[in-house]
FITOR-921376 format. One record per residue: y negated, x, z negated of N, C-alpha, C in turn; chain; residue number from 1. Coordinates in steps of 0.1 Angstrom, whole numbers, m for minus. Atoms other than C-alpha are relative to their C-alpha. Last residue first. Layout:
# FITOR-921376
+-------+-------+-------+-------+-------+-------+-------+-------+-------+------+-----+
:  n_c2 :  n_c1 :  n_c3 : ca_c2 : ca_c1 : ca_c3 :  c_c2 :  c_c1 :  c_c3 : unit : pos :
+-------+-------+-------+-------+-------+-------+-------+-------+-------+------+-----+
:     Y :     X :     Z :     Y :     X :     Z :     Y :     X :     Z :    A : NUM :
...
+-------+-------+-------+-------+-------+-------+-------+-------+-------+------+-----+
//
This chain:
# FITOR-921376
+-------+-------+-------+-------+-------+-------+-------+-------+-------+------+-----+
:  n_c2 :  n_c1 :  n_c3 : ca_c2 : ca_c1 : ca_c3 :  c_c2 :  c_c1 :  c_c3 : unit : pos :
+-------+-------+-------+-------+-------+-------+-------+-------+-------+------+-----+
:     8 :   m12 :     4 :  m214 :   145 :   110 :     1 :    11 :    10 :    A : 225 :
:    m6 :   m13 :    m2 :  m201 :   112 :   123 :   m10 :    11 :    m4 :    A : 224 :
:     7 :    m9 :    m9 :  m211 :    78 :   109 :     7 :    13 :     1 :    A : 223 :
:     8 :   m11 :     6 :  m184 :    56 :    94 :    m8 :     8 :    10 :    A : 222 :
:    10 :     5 :     9 :  m171 :    22 :   105 :    m8 :    11 :    m7 :    A : 221 :
:    11 :     7 :    m7 :  m153 :    35 :   135 :   m11 :    m4 :    m9 :    A : 220 :
:     0 :    14 :     3 :  m133 :    61 :   115 :   m12 :    m7 :     6 :    A : 219 :
:    13 :     5 :     4 :  m129 :    95 :   132 :     1 :   m15 :    m2 :    A : 218 :
:     3 :    13 :    m5 :   m93 :   106 :   133 :   m13 :    m6 :    m5 :    A : 217 :
:   m12 :     8 :    m1 :   m94 :   143 :   125 :    m3 :   m13 :     7 :    A : 216 :
:   m11 :    m6 :    m7 :  m126 :   159 :   113 :    11 :   m10 :     1 :    A : 215 :
:     3 :   m14 :    m4 :  m161 :   152 :    99 :    11 :     6 :     8 :    A : 214 :
:   m12 :    m6 :    m6 :  m163 :   114 :    93 :    m4 :    14 :     5 :    A : 213 :
:     0 :    m3 :   m14 :  m193 :   106 :    71 :    13 :     6 :     4 :    A : 212 :
:   m13 :    m6 :    m3 :  m197 :    89 :    37 :     0 :     2 :    15 :    A : 211 :
:    m5 :     4 :   m13 :  m233 :    83 :    27 :    13 :     7 :     3 :    A : 210 :
:   m12 :    m6 :    m4 :  m247 :    85 :    m9 :     5 :    m6 :    13 :    A : 209 :
:   m12 :     8 :     0 :  m283 :    76 :   m14 :    12 :     8 :     5 :    A : 208 :
:   m11 :    m6 :    m6 :  m315 :    95 :   m24 :    12 :   m10 :    m1 :    A : 207 :
:   m12 :    m1 :     7 :  m349 :    82 :   m32 :    11 :     7 :     7 :    A : 206 :
:    m9 :   m11 :    m3 :  m384 :    75 :   m21 :    12 :     0 :    m9 :    A : 205 :
:   m10 :    m3 :    10 :  m406 :    44 :   m20 :     9 :    11 :     5 :    A : 204 :
:   m12 :    m7 :    m3 :  m438 :    42 :    m1 :     9 :     1 :   m12 :    A : 203 :
:    m3 :   m12 :     8 :  m465 :    17 :   m10 :    14 :     5 :     4 :    A : 202 :
:    m7 :   m10 :    m8 :  m474 :    m6 :    19 :     3 :    12 :    m8 :    A : 201 :
:     7 :   m13 :     1 :  m500 :   m25 :    m3 :     7 :    11 :     8 :    A : 200 :
:    14 :     2 :     1 :  m476 :   m55 :    m7 :    m7 :    14 :    m3 :    A : 199 :
:     4 :     4 :    13 :  m441 :   m44 :     3 :   m15 :    m1 :    m1 :    A : 198 :
:     5 :   m11 :     8 :  m435 :   m44 :    40 :    m3 :    m5 :   m14 :    A : 197 :
:    14 :     1 :     6 :  m415 :   m71 :    57 :    m3 :    12 :    m8 :    A : 196 :
:     4 :    m9 :    10 :  m385 :   m69 :    81 :   m14 :    m2 :    m5 :    A : 195 :
:    15 :    m2 :    m1 :  m377 :  m100 :   101 :    m4 :     9 :   m11 :    A : 194 :
:     3 :     2 :   m14 :  m339 :  m100 :   108 :   m15 :     1 :     2 :    A : 193 :
:     7 :    12 :    m3 :  m335 :   m86 :    72 :    m2 :     0 :    15 :    A : 192 :
:     5 :     0 :   m14 :  m312 :   m60 :    57 :    m6 :   m14 :     3 :    A : 191 :
:     3 :    13 :    m7 :  m302 :   m51 :    22 :    m5 :     2 :    14 :    A : 190 :
:   m12 :     5 :    m6 :  m285 :   m19 :     9 :    m2 :   m14 :     7 :    A : 189 :
:    m7 :   m10 :    m9 :  m317 :     0 :     4 :    12 :    m6 :     6 :    A : 188 :
:    m6 :   m12 :     6 :  m335 :   m30 :   m10 :     6 :     9 :    10 :    A : 187 :
:   m14 :     1 :     5 :  m357 :   m54 :     9 :     5 :    13 :    m6 :    A : 186 :
:    m1 :     8 :    13 :  m395 :   m51 :     9 :    14 :    m1 :    m4 :    A : 185 :
:    m5 :    13 :    m2 :  m397 :   m23 :    35 :     2 :    m7 :   m14 :    A : 184 :
:    10 :     9 :     5 :  m420 :     7 :    27 :     5 :   m15 :     2 :    A : 183 :
:     1 :    13 :    m7 :  m393 :    33 :    31 :   m12 :    m8 :    m7 :    A : 182 :
:    13 :     5 :     4 :  m385 :    70 :    23 :    m2 :   m13 :     8 :    A : 181 :
:     6 :    10 :    m8 :  m350 :    84 :    23 :   m14 :    m3 :    m5 :    A : 180 :
:    12 :     5 :     5 :  m329 :   113 :    11 :    m6 :   m10 :     9 :    A : 179 :
:    10 :     0 :   m11 :  m293 :   117 :    20 :   m13 :    m6 :    m6 :    A : 178 :
:    13 :     6 :     6 :  m266 :   127 :    m5 :   m11 :     2 :    11 :    A : 177 :
:    12 :    m8 :     0 :  m233 :   134 :    13 :   m11 :    m8 :    m7 :    A : 176 :
:    10 :     8 :     7 :  m197 :   121 :     8 :   m12 :     8 :    m1 :    A : 175 :
:     8 :    m6 :    11 :  m175 :   139 :    33 :   m10 :   m11 :    m5 :    A : 174 :
:    14 :     5 :     1 :  m147 :   126 :    55 :    m7 :     6 :   m12 :    A : 173 :
:     8 :    m5 :    11 :  m114 :   141 :    67 :   m14 :    m6 :     1 :    A : 172 :
:    14 :     2 :    m3 :   m87 :   125 :    89 :    m8 :     4 :   m13 :    A : 171 :
:     7 :   m13 :     2 :   m53 :   140 :    81 :   m15 :    m1 :     3 :    A : 170 :
:     6 :    m4 :   m12 :   m36 :   109 :    96 :    m6 :    14 :    m1 :    A : 169 :
:    m8 :     2 :   m12 :   m12 :   101 :    68 :    m5 :     6 :    13 :    A : 168 :
:   m13 :    m7 :     1 :   m28 :   116 :    37 :     8 :    m2 :    13 :    A : 167 :
:   m10 :    11 :     0 :   m64 :   107 :    45 :    14 :     6 :     1 :    A : 166 :
:    m9 :    m2 :   m11 :   m86 :   136 :    34 :    11 :   m11 :    m1 :    A : 165 :
:   m12 :     8 :     0 :  m116 :   131 :    12 :     8 :     3 :    12 :    A : 164 :
:    m7 :    m2 :   m13 :  m145 :   153 :     2 :    13 :    m7 :    m1 :    A : 163 :
:   m14 :    m1 :     1 :  m171 :   144 :   m25 :     6 :     3 :    14 :    A : 162 :
:    m8 :    m6 :   m11 :  m208 :   145 :   m31 :    15 :     0 :    m3 :    A : 161 :
:     3 :   m12 :    m7 :  m214 :   116 :   m33 :    m6 :    10 :   m10 :    A : 160 :
:    14 :    m1 :    m4 :  m199 :    89 :   m55 :    m2 :    14 :     6 :    A : 159 :
:     5 :   m13 :    m4 :  m163 :    79 :   m60 :   m14 :    m1 :     4 :    A : 158 :
:     3 :    m1 :   m14 :  m158 :    47 :   m80 :    m5 :    14 :     4 :    A : 157 :
:   m12 :     2 :    m8 :  m141 :    43 :  m114 :    m2 :     1 :    15 :    A : 156 :
:    m5 :    13 :     3 :  m174 :    39 :  m134 :    12 :    m4 :     9 :    A : 155 :
:     9 :     8 :     9 :  m189 :    69 :  m117 :     6 :   m14 :    m2 :    A : 154 :
:    m3 :    13 :     2 :  m169 :    97 :  m100 :    m9 :    m7 :    m9 :    A : 153 :
:     6 :     7 :    12 :  m177 :   130 :   m85 :     4 :   m14 :     0 :    A : 152 :
:    14 :     1 :     1 :  m155 :   150 :   m61 :    m5 :    m7 :   m13 :    A : 151 :
:     5 :    m8 :    10 :  m120 :   154 :   m48 :   m15 :     0 :     0 :    A : 150 :
:    15 :     0 :     1 :  m103 :   127 :   m28 :    m4 :     8 :   m12 :    A : 149 :
:     1 :   m11 :    10 :   m67 :   130 :   m15 :   m15 :     3 :    m1 :    A : 148 :
:    10 :   m10 :    m1 :   m65 :    96 :     1 :     2 :    11 :   m10 :    A : 147 :
:     5 :    m5 :    13 :   m38 :    71 :     8 :    m9 :    12 :     2 :    A : 146 :
:    15 :     1 :     1 :   m37 :    54 :    42 :    m5 :     6 :   m14 :    A : 145 :
:     6 :    m4 :   m13 :    m2 :    66 :    49 :   m15 :     0 :    m1 :    A : 144 :
:    m3 :    10 :   m10 :     9 :    65 :    12 :    m8 :     4 :    13 :    A : 143 :
:    m9 :    m5 :   m11 :     9 :    98 :    m8 :     4 :   m11 :    10 :    A : 142 :
:    m8 :    11 :    m4 :   m22 :    90 :   m30 :     9 :     4 :    12 :    A : 141 :
:   m10 :    m3 :   m10 :   m42 :   117 :   m48 :    10 :   m12 :     1 :    A : 140 :
:   m10 :    11 :    m2 :   m74 :   113 :   m67 :     9 :     4 :    11 :    A : 139 :
:    m8 :     1 :   m12 :   m92 :   144 :   m80 :     9 :   m12 :     0 :    A : 138 :
:   m15 :     3 :     0 :  m118 :   146 :  m107 :     5 :    m1 :    14 :    A : 137 :
:    m7 :    m8 :   m10 :  m154 :   154 :  m119 :    15 :    m3 :     0 :    A : 136 :
:     3 :   m14 :    m1 :  m174 :   128 :  m138 :     7 :     6 :    12 :    A : 135 :
:    14 :    m2 :     3 :  m159 :    94 :  m146 :    m3 :    15 :    m1 :    A : 134 :
:     6 :   m13 :    m4 :  m126 :    81 :  m135 :   m15 :     0 :    m2 :    A : 133 :
:     4 :    m1 :   m14 :  m118 :    49 :  m155 :    m4 :    14 :     4 :    A : 132 :
:   m11 :    m6 :    m8 :   m99 :    51 :  m188 :    m3 :     1 :    14 :    A : 131 :
:   m10 :    10 :    m4 :  m121 :    26 :  m206 :    11 :     5 :     9 :    A : 130 :
:    m6 :     6 :    12 :  m140 :    52 :  m227 :    10 :   m11 :     4 :    A : 129 :
:     9 :     6 :    10 :  m147 :    72 :  m195 :     8 :    m6 :   m11 :    A : 128 :
:     0 :    14 :     1 :  m125 :    96 :  m176 :   m10 :    m5 :   m10 :    A : 127 :
:     7 :     7 :    11 :  m126 :   132 :  m165 :     1 :   m15 :     1 :    A : 126 :
:    14 :    m2 :     2 :  m100 :   146 :  m141 :    m6 :    m7 :   m12 :    A : 125 :
:     2 :   m12 :    10 :   m66 :   143 :  m126 :   m15 :     2 :    m1 :    A : 124 :
:    14 :    m5 :     1 :   m58 :   109 :  m109 :     0 :    11 :   m11 :    A : 123 :
:     4 :    m6 :    13 :   m24 :   100 :   m97 :   m14 :     4 :     1 :    A : 122 :
:    14 :    m5 :     1 :    m8 :    80 :   m69 :    m2 :     5 :   m14 :    A : 121 :
:     5 :    m4 :    13 :    27 :    71 :   m57 :   m15 :     5 :     1 :    A : 120 :
:     7 :   m12 :    m1 :    45 :    52 :   m29 :    m7 :     3 :   m14 :    A : 119 :
:    11 :    m2 :    10 :    72 :    26 :   m28 :    m7 :    13 :     3 :    A : 118 :
:    m3 :    m9 :    11 :    93 :    18 :     3 :   m13 :     2 :    m9 :    A : 117 :
:   m14 :    m5 :    m1 :    96 :    m7 :    32 :     3 :     9 :   m12 :    A : 116 :
:     0 :   m14 :     4 :    65 :   m27 :    22 :    14 :     5 :     0 :    A : 115 :
:     2 :    m9 :   m11 :    60 :   m60 :    41 :    m1 :    15 :    m4 :    A : 114 :
:    m7 :     3 :   m13 :    56 :   m82 :    10 :    m3 :    12 :    10 :    A : 113 :
:   m14 :     4 :     1 :    48 :   m78 :   m27 :     7 :    m3 :    13 :    A : 112 :
:    m2 :    11 :     9 :    17 :   m57 :   m22 :    14 :    m4 :     0 :    A : 111 :
:     3 :    13 :    m6 :    11 :   m37 :     9 :     2 :   m12 :    m9 :    A : 110 :
:    13 :     0 :    m7 :     9 :    m3 :    m7 :    m4 :   m13 :     6 :    A : 109 :
:    m3 :     4 :   m13 :    38 :   m10 :   m32 :   m13 :    m1 :     8 :    A : 108 :
:     5 :    14 :    m4 :    32 :    10 :   m63 :     5 :    m3 :    14 :    A : 107 :
:    m6 :     5 :   m12 :    44 :    41 :   m83 :    m5 :   m14 :     3 :    A : 106 :
:    m3 :    14 :     1 :    22 :    58 :  m109 :     5 :    m4 :    14 :    A : 105 :
:     4 :     8 :   m12 :    23 :    96 :  m113 :     3 :   m15 :    m2 :    A : 104 :
:    15 :     1 :     0 :    25 :   114 :  m146 :    m6 :    m8 :    11 :    A : 103 :
:     6 :     3 :    14 :    61 :   125 :  m141 :   m15 :     0 :     1 :    A : 102 :
:    12 :    m9 :     3 :    70 :   124 :  m104 :    m6 :    m4 :   m13 :    A : 101 :
:    m3 :   m13 :    m6 :   105 :   110 :   m95 :   m11 :    10 :    m3 :    A : 100 :
:   m13 :    m6 :     5 :   107 :    79 :  m117 :     2 :    14 :     5 :    A :  99 :
:    m9 :    m5 :   m10 :    71 :    69 :  m111 :    12 :     7 :    m7 :    A :  98 :
:    m1 :   m15 :     0 :    55 :    48 :  m138 :    10 :     5 :    10 :    A :  97 :
:    m9 :    m4 :    10 :    50 :    11 :  m127 :     0 :    16 :     0 :    A :  96 :
:     2 :   m13 :     6 :    26 :    m9 :  m106 :    11 :     3 :   m11 :    A :  95 :
:   m12 :    m3 :     6 :    39 :   m38 :   m85 :    m1 :    14 :    m7 :    A :  94 :
:    m3 :   m14 :    m5 :     7 :   m38 :   m64 :    14 :     4 :    m6 :    A :  93 :
:     1 :     0 :   m15 :     3 :   m76 :   m68 :     5 :    13 :     5 :    A :  92 :
:   m11 :     8 :    m6 :    16 :   m77 :  m104 :     0 :     2 :    15 :    A :  91 :
:   m12 :    m7 :     3 :    m7 :   m49 :  m116 :    12 :    m7 :     6 :    A :  90 :
:    m1 :   m11 :    m8 :   m36 :   m65 :   m98 :    13 :     8 :    m2 :    A :  89 :
:    m3 :     5 :   m13 :   m29 :   m98 :  m115 :     1 :    12 :    10 :    A :  88 :
:   m14 :     4 :    m1 :   m25 :   m81 :  m149 :     3 :    m5 :    14 :    A :  87 :
:    m9 :   m11 :    m1 :   m58 :   m62 :  m144 :    15 :    m4 :     1 :    A :  86 :
:   m11 :     2 :    10 :   m78 :   m92 :  m136 :    10 :    11 :     1 :    A :  85 :
:    m1 :   m12 :     8 :  m108 :   m78 :  m116 :    11 :    m2 :   m11 :    A :  84 :
:    12 :    m4 :     8 :  m107 :  m104 :   m88 :     3 :    13 :    m8 :    A :  83 :
:    m5 :    m4 :    13 :   m72 :  m115 :   m76 :   m11 :     4 :   m10 :    A :  82 :
:    m2 :    11 :     9 :   m90 :  m134 :   m49 :     6 :     3 :   m14 :    A :  81 :
:    12 :     4 :     6 :  m102 :  m102 :   m34 :     1 :   m12 :   m10 :    A :  80 :
:     4 :   m10 :    11 :   m67 :   m90 :   m29 :   m13 :    m3 :    m7 :    A :  79 :
:    m9 :     2 :    11 :   m57 :  m122 :   m11 :    m3 :    10 :   m11 :    A :  78 :
:     4 :    11 :     8 :   m88 :  m120 :    10 :     9 :    m3 :   m12 :    A :  77 :
:    11 :    m3 :     8 :   m80 :   m85 :    21 :    m5 :   m12 :    m9 :    A :  76 :
:    m5 :    m9 :    10 :   m45 :   m97 :    33 :   m12 :     5 :    m9 :    A :  75 :
:    m7 :     7 :    11 :   m59 :  m127 :    51 :     4 :     9 :   m11 :    A :  74 :
:     6 :    12 :     6 :   m86 :  m111 :    72 :     7 :    m5 :   m12 :    A :  73 :
:    14 :    m2 :     2 :   m79 :   m76 :    86 :    m7 :   m12 :    m8 :    A :  72 :
:     3 :   m13 :     6 :   m41 :   m74 :    83 :   m15 :     1 :    m4 :    A :  71 :
:    m6 :    m2 :    13 :   m33 :  m111 :    87 :    m4 :    13 :    m6 :    A :  70 :
:     6 :     9 :     9 :   m57 :  m116 :   116 :     5 :     2 :   m14 :    A :  69 :
:    14 :    m5 :     2 :   m45 :   m85 :   134 :    m7 :    m9 :   m10 :    A :  68 :
:    m1 :   m12 :     8 :    m9 :   m97 :   130 :   m13 :     6 :    m4 :    A :  67 :
:    m3 :     5 :    13 :   m18 :  m131 :   144 :     2 :    12 :   m10 :    A :  66 :
:    13 :     5 :     5 :   m35 :  m114 :   174 :     3 :    m5 :   m15 :    A :  65 :
:     9 :   m11 :     3 :    m4 :   m93 :   180 :   m13 :    m5 :    m6 :    A :  64 :
:    m5 :    m6 :    13 :    18 :  m124 :   178 :    m9 :    12 :    m4 :    A :  63 :
:     3 :     9 :    11 :    m4 :  m141 :   204 :     5 :     5 :   m13 :    A :  62 :
:    14 :    m1 :     3 :    m3 :  m111 :   227 :    m4 :    m9 :   m12 :    A :  61 :
:     2 :   m12 :     7 :    35 :  m110 :   224 :   m15 :     2 :    m3 :    A :  60 :
:    m5 :     1 :    14 :    37 :  m147 :   232 :    m2 :    13 :    m8 :    A :  59 :
:     9 :     8 :     7 :    15 :  m143 :   263 :     4 :    m1 :   m15 :    A :  58 :
:    12 :    m8 :     2 :    37 :  m114 :   275 :   m10 :    m8 :    m8 :    A :  57 :
:    m3 :   m10 :    10 :    68 :  m135 :   270 :   m12 :     9 :    m3 :    A :  56 :
:     0 :     6 :    13 :    53 :  m164 :   289 :     3 :    10 :   m12 :    A :  55 :
:    14 :     3 :     3 :    45 :  m142 :   319 :    m1 :    m6 :   m14 :    A :  54 :
:     6 :   m13 :     4 :    81 :  m129 :   318 :   m14 :    m2 :    m4 :    A :  53 :
:    m6 :    m3 :    13 :    94 :  m165 :   318 :    m6 :    13 :    m5 :    A :  52 :
:     7 :     8 :    10 :    70 :  m173 :   347 :     5 :     2 :   m14 :    A :  51 :
:    13 :    m7 :     2 :    85 :  m144 :   366 :    m9 :    m8 :   m10 :    A :  50 :
:    m2 :   m12 :     8 :   120 :  m158 :   361 :   m13 :     7 :    m3 :    A :  49 :
:    m3 :     4 :    14 :   109 :  m193 :   373 :     2 :    13 :    m9 :    A :  48 :
:   m13 :     7 :     1 :    93 :  m177 :   404 :     3 :    m4 :   m14 :    A :  47 :
:   m10 :    m4 :    10 :    57 :  m168 :   405 :    12 :    m9 :     1 :    A :  46 :
:    m1 :   m15 :     0 :    28 :  m167 :   431 :    11 :     4 :   m10 :    A :  45 :
:    m2 :    m6 :   m13 :    26 :  m203 :   444 :     3 :    15 :    m1 :    A :  44 :
:     2 :   m14 :     3 :    32 :  m218 :   409 :     2 :     8 :    13 :    A :  43 :
:    m4 :   m11 :    m9 :    29 :  m255 :   414 :    m4 :    14 :    m5 :    A :  42 :
:    10 :   m11 :     1 :    29 :  m280 :   385 :     4 :    11 :     9 :    A :  41 :
:    13 :     4 :    m6 :    46 :  m313 :   392 :   m11 :    11 :     0 :    A :  40 :
:     5 :    13 :     4 :    81 :  m302 :   386 :   m12 :    m3 :     7 :    A :  39 :
:    m9 :     6 :     9 :    85 :  m265 :   392 :    m5 :   m13 :    m5 :    A :  38 :
:     5 :    11 :     9 :    67 :  m251 :   422 :    12 :    m5 :    m9 :    A :  37 :
:    m7 :    m2 :    13 :    79 :  m218 :   436 :    m4 :   m11 :   m10 :    A :  36 :
:   m14 :    m4 :    m3 :    72 :  m226 :   473 :     7 :     3 :   m13 :    A :  35 :
:   m11 :    10 :     4 :    42 :  m247 :   462 :    14 :     5 :     2 :    A :  34 :
:     1 :     7 :    13 :    15 :  m227 :   480 :    11 :   m10 :    m2 :    A :  33 :
:     7 :    13 :    m2 :    28 :  m206 :   509 :    m1 :    m7 :   m14 :    A :  32 :
:    m9 :    11 :     4 :    36 :  m170 :   500 :    m7 :   m13 :     1 :    A :  31 :
:    m4 :     7 :   m12 :    13 :  m146 :   519 :    10 :   m11 :    m3 :    A :  30 :
:    10 :    10 :    m5 :    m7 :  m136 :   488 :     5 :    m8 :    12 :    A :  29 :
:    m2 :     0 :   m15 :    23 :  m120 :   472 :    m9 :   m10 :     6 :    A :  28 :
:     8 :    10 :    m8 :    16 :  m110 :   436 :     2 :     2 :    15 :    A :  27 :
:    m7 :    11 :    m5 :    45 :   m92 :   420 :    m8 :    m9 :     8 :    A :  26 :
:   m12 :    m5 :    m7 :    30 :   m57 :   415 :     7 :   m12 :     6 :    A :  25 :
:     4 :    m7 :   m13 :    m5 :   m70 :   407 :    12 :     4 :     8 :    A :  24 :
:     5 :    10 :    m9 :     9 :   m94 :   380 :    m4 :     6 :    14 :    A :  23 :
:   m11 :     8 :    m4 :    31 :   m67 :   364 :    m5 :   m11 :    10 :    A :  22 :
:    m8 :    m7 :    m9 :     2 :   m43 :   363 :    11 :    m8 :     6 :    A :  21 :
:     8 :    m1 :   m12 :   m21 :   m69 :   347 :     8 :     8 :    10 :    A :  20 :
:     0 :    13 :    m7 :     6 :   m79 :   322 :    m8 :     2 :    13 :    A :  19 :
:   m13 :     2 :    m6 :    13 :   m42 :   313 :     0 :   m13 :     8 :    A :  18 :
:     0 :    m8 :   m12 :   m25 :   m37 :   308 :    14 :    m1 :     7 :    A :  17 :
:    10 :     5 :   m10 :   m27 :   m66 :   284 :     1 :     8 :    13 :    A :  16 :
:    m6 :    12 :    m6 :     5 :   m56 :   265 :    m9 :    m6 :    11 :    A :  15 :
:   m12 :    m3 :    m8 :    m8 :   m21 :   260 :     6 :   m12 :     6 :    A :  14 :
:     4 :    m6 :   m12 :   m43 :   m33 :   250 :    12 :     4 :     9 :    A :  13 :
:     6 :    10 :    m9 :   m30 :   m57 :   225 :    m4 :     6 :    13 :    A :  12 :
:   m11 :     9 :    m6 :    m6 :   m32 :   210 :    m6 :    m9 :    10 :    A :  11 :
:    m8 :    m8 :    m9 :   m34 :    m6 :   206 :    11 :    m9 :     6 :    A :  10 :
:     8 :    m2 :   m12 :   m57 :   m32 :   190 :     8 :     8 :    11 :    A :   9 :
:     0 :    12 :    m8 :   m29 :   m42 :   166 :    m8 :     1 :    12 :    A :   8 :
:   m13 :     2 :    m6 :   m25 :    m5 :   156 :     1 :   m13 :     8 :    A :   7 :
:     1 :     8 :   m12 :   m62 :     1 :   150 :    13 :    m3 :     7 :    A :   6 :
:    13 :     6 :    m4 :   m55 :    27 :   123 :     1 :    m7 :    14 :    A :   5 :
:     9 :    m9 :    m7 :   m18 :    33 :   114 :   m13 :    m8 :     4 :    A :   4 :
:    m4 :    m2 :   m14 :    m3 :     7 :    90 :   m10 :     9 :     7 :    A :   3 :
:    m3 :   m14 :    m2 :    m5 :     4 :    52 :     6 :     2 :    14 :    A :   2 :
:   m14 :    m4 :    m1 :   m21 :   m30 :    50 :     2 :    14 :     4 :    A :   1 :
+-------+-------+-------+-------+-------+-------+-------+-------+-------+------+-----+
//
């Protein structure tokens, strides 16, 4: 979803610390147990009003957790379920030519829901026979999480070397080529809890693309350069 990075986590931390401060401020250890009891459940440290505040904080935490689940789990699953069907993706993102910027495409960053306004994207550069970015080109997207990415492309995907800047936060990342040498049996993108060597221990060499955060808001899932 098109929201600032780690927004649900920031909300959760803010509500949690406010709850702790509120509890410490109102806690009175000298009150006798049961003086604020309601029914058969005693609350020796809280009046009915304070219990209501406590319930509101818990509700806010629960809502924040549900928002996090929707952003990080449900929404990506909905997009993955569409697969590579162009008509489904076109419907989900509500793609159409931009009325304000000729040559750009207008879309809804969050799909058919939770999007206050439309945003635009465009690609300038070389393409393959299917119209996908291929070779040298620049992608521009003016949504909050949209990127201005200039570099090399292969089959519609950016490949190192490239440089990318997030439109909303200004965070910059670089795509770098890194050399490697290994004797492990699994592939470069694979992993194993019990690594094994290839028969004979023959070394393999190559180069892979790695995206690194270099400036602005560093992304937790990317290494830093």
